[in-house]
N, C-alpha and C positions, 0 to 999 in steps of 0.2 A: 341518492347513492347509498346512504345508510340502510334504507329499507331493502334494497336489492341485496346488500351484504347479509342482512339478517335472514332473508329468505333462502339465500344460497347456503348459509350456515345450517339452517334447519334441514335442508335436503341431505347434508352429509353427516348430521349428528348421529343418525341411526346406523351408520356403517363407517368404514375406514375413509379417511380423507384422501381424495384423489387430486385435489388442487388447493392452492392457498390464495388468499386475497391479501395483498400487501397494502397496508393502510397508507403508507407514504409519510412524508414530512408533516403535512397538515391536511385536515379535512375541511377547512374553511374555503368555500367555493370562491370567495372574492380574491383569494391569494393565489389560486391555481395558475392563472396566466402569467402573473409576475414571477412566480417560482419557476415555471416552465422556461421562460425567457432567460432568467438568471442562470439556471443550471444548463441550459442549452449553450449559453455563452461560455460557461466554465468547461463544458465537455469539448466544444470546438477548440478552445484554447489549449486544452490538455492534449488532444489528438495532434493538432498542428505543431505545438511546441515540442512534444516528444518525438514525433516522426521527423520533424525538422532536425533535431539534435542527432537522431540516429543516422539520417542521411548525411549530415555534415561530417560526422565522425567516419562514416564509411567511405566518403569521397575524398577526404584529405589525409594523405600519408603522414603529415606532420602530427596528426592526432592518433596515430596507430601506436600508442604506448599503453602500458598497463592501466594507468589512471583512467584513460578514456575508454579502454576496453570495459572496465567496470561501469563507467558512466553510460556506455552504450547499453549494457544489460539493465541498468537501473531505469533508463528511459523506456526500454522494451517492456519491462515489468509494469511500469506506470501506465503505459499505453494499453496493455492487455487488461490490466487491473481495472481501469476505467471502463473499458468495453464490456466487462463482465456484468456490471449492474446499472450503469448510468442510462443506457437506452430503456431498460425496464422502468427505471425511476422516472424518466421523462414521460412514459406512457401514463403513469399514475396521475400526472397533472392534467391530462386531457380526457381520461376515461378511467373506468374501473380497472385496476391492475390485477389481473388474474394470472397466476403462474401455476403450471402443472406440478404435481409431486416430483416427477422426474426432473423437470426444469429447475425446481427449487433446490433439489439435491445437487444438481450439476453446478448451479450458481454458487452454492455453499462450498463445493469442492474447489472450484477455481478461485474463489475469493480467498479461502484459507491458503491455497497453494501460492498465490502471488504475494500475499501479505507476509507469510513465513519466509519465502524466498527473498523478499526485499530486505528483511531484517539482516539476513546473512550476507547479502550483497553490500550492505552498509558496513558490516563488520570487515569484509574483504577490503573495502575502500579505506577504512581506518588503518588496517594493517599495511596497506600499500603506502600510505602517508608516513607511517612509523618507519618503515624500511628506508624510504626516500630521504627522510630528515635525520634519522638516528644512525643509519648505516648506508650512506650514499655510495661508498665505494663497492659495496656488495649488492647494490640495487639491481643491476642488470642480471646477475646470476640468480639472486634470490627470487626476483619477480620475472622469471623467464616465461615465455608463452605457454609452456607446458604446465607450469605451476599455476598461472592465472586461469588456464582452462580447467584445471582440476578444482580450483577454488570455486569457480562458477558452477561446475558440475555438482560439487558438494552442496552448494547453496540450493540448487534446484532439487536435488535428491532429498535434502532435509525438508524442503517445502512440500515436496510430494508426500513424504512420510507423514508429516503433520496433517496435511489435507486428507489423506486416507484414514488416519486415526479419527478425525472429527466426523468425516462423512460416513465411515463404516459404523461408528457407534450410533450415529443418528439414524441410519437405516434399520437398526434393530428396534427402534421405538414405534409405537402405534399412536396415531393421531385420530381421535374419534370424538372429542368434545367440542373442538372449535377449529376453524381453518383461517381465522383472521390473524395475520402476523402484524404486530404493532411496530413495524419498521418499514424502511423503503427497500430492503434487500433481505434475502434469506440468510440471516446470521445465526450463530450457534445459540446464544442466550434467548433471543425472542422465540426461536423454535422449541427450545426445551420447555418453555412456559405453556406450550400447547399440548404436550404429551399427556396421554392418559395412562402411561406405564411408568415404572420407576426410572428416574434419570440419574441415579447414583453413579453408574458407570460413566455416563457422559460428562457429569460434573467432575469426576476424577480425571478423565482424559483431558478435559478442558484445563484443569488446574495443572496437570503435568506438562502438557504440550505448550500452553501459553506461558506458564511459569518458567518452563525450561528455555523457551525462545527469548523471553524478556531478560531472564537472569544471565544466560550465556552471552547474548548480544550486548547487554549493558556493561557487564564486567569487561568483555573484550574491548569494546570501544573506549570505555573509561580508562582502562589500563594503557591502551595505545596512546591516547591523548595525554595522559599523565606523563608518560615517558617522552612524548614529543615536546610537551611544555618544558620539561626538565632540560632537554637538549637545546631548545630554543633559547632559554635563559642563559645557557653557557656560551652562546655565540657573542663574541666581543663587539662586533659592529652593529649599529642601529639598523643600517640598511639590510644586513644579513638576517637580523631578527624579523624585520618587516616582511622580507621576501618569504621567509619560512612560514610566518603566520598567514600570508596571503594564499599559499599553496593549499592550506587545509581549512581556510575560513568558510568556504562554500559548503564543504562537507559537514562542518560543525553545525551550521545553520540548518541544513537538511535533516541531520540526525535529531537535533533539538525539536524541530517541527513534527517529525514523524513519530518519535517515541513520546514526546511531550503530549501531543494531541491524543495519541492512542491510549496512553496511561490515564489521562484525564477522562476519556470516554468510559473505560472499564471501571474506574473508581466511582464515577457518578452513578453508574448502573447498579452499584453494590448497595446503594441506599434505598430505603422504601420510598415509593412514589416518585422515583427519578427516571422513569422510562423515557419520557419526552426529553428531559434534559440530556440524557445519554445519547438519544437519537440525534438531537441537534448537534451535540459535541462531535459525534462520529462523522458528520459532514466534513469537518475540517481535515481529518486524515484520509478519508475516502475520496473526497472530491477536490479540496483546495490544495493539499500538499502535492499530488501528482501534477497539478497545473503549475505550481510555483517552482518545482524542481528545475525544469529547463531554463526558466527565467533567472533563477539564482546562479546556476552554473554559467549562463551566458553573460549576465551583467557583471559578474565578479571575476571573469576569467579572460585574460588577455589572449591566450592561445585560441580560444573559441571565437573571440571577436575577430582576430586576424584571419582565421580559417573562413569565417562567414564573409568577410570582405573579399577574400580571394575567390571564393565560390561564386559570389554575386557578380564579380568582374568577369569571371569565366562564362557565366550563364548569360549575362546581359550584353556583353561586348564582344 
């Protein structure tokens, strides 16, 4: 396999790159079957879990509330997000993973689009919990269907703008020295390392877009939960505090997993010689977190459990 890659690279060195070779997680042949089965299991669990939660929310009128509307969109994004790169990743475990230039740019666009959109969906969910706990009497008016729809539209539009910025700046680059991407997907930083033209604009775009998304999302979520915590501590009864904590516990876990693993990935890639470490760290937020989200919301949520029992009774009996 390495010989084939070197030959193919030699063919494109004299002209512009028309396709890329994704190295994948590991080039060790003895690990390929094990990794294929592991990530196939993760992918199937992600698809089944998120589609199951989407179907459950759609079928049960008791879940037609702002909180579950946002959860519906989160599951939709996680489902699409996994489908963007996981099938291509699985191919790499059983054969040489070649992706066309157009295919690579398309994968990059949708990867950026869904990641950016998910950040702002998580912000919307934090705001929803803030209004529900801190201003319960105004909840119905504040979180009306129109407001919720606008918040989701805004999340997708910001995600689209960020994806266009990354992809547009990437399209202006020339790739003529190498076509081997040391990653399992077409990500911004691994692609920039292959360019034979200046990447200053791309690095600036990356800093502004990623920095902006992380800063705005983090500050918004942190502020919401600081105010939520302040309100919860003012509740006199232990039962009331426990109920308030339980309504936002699942979201706190999801936020911590997504932002924590994402931050760790980009911090590790900032150090010299840490390509592989960053690549392995990115598996957590690209593959594991979308699989865990439906489980976290199902296992920690009484409404979802009741809706699931009701749906199963309707379908089976």
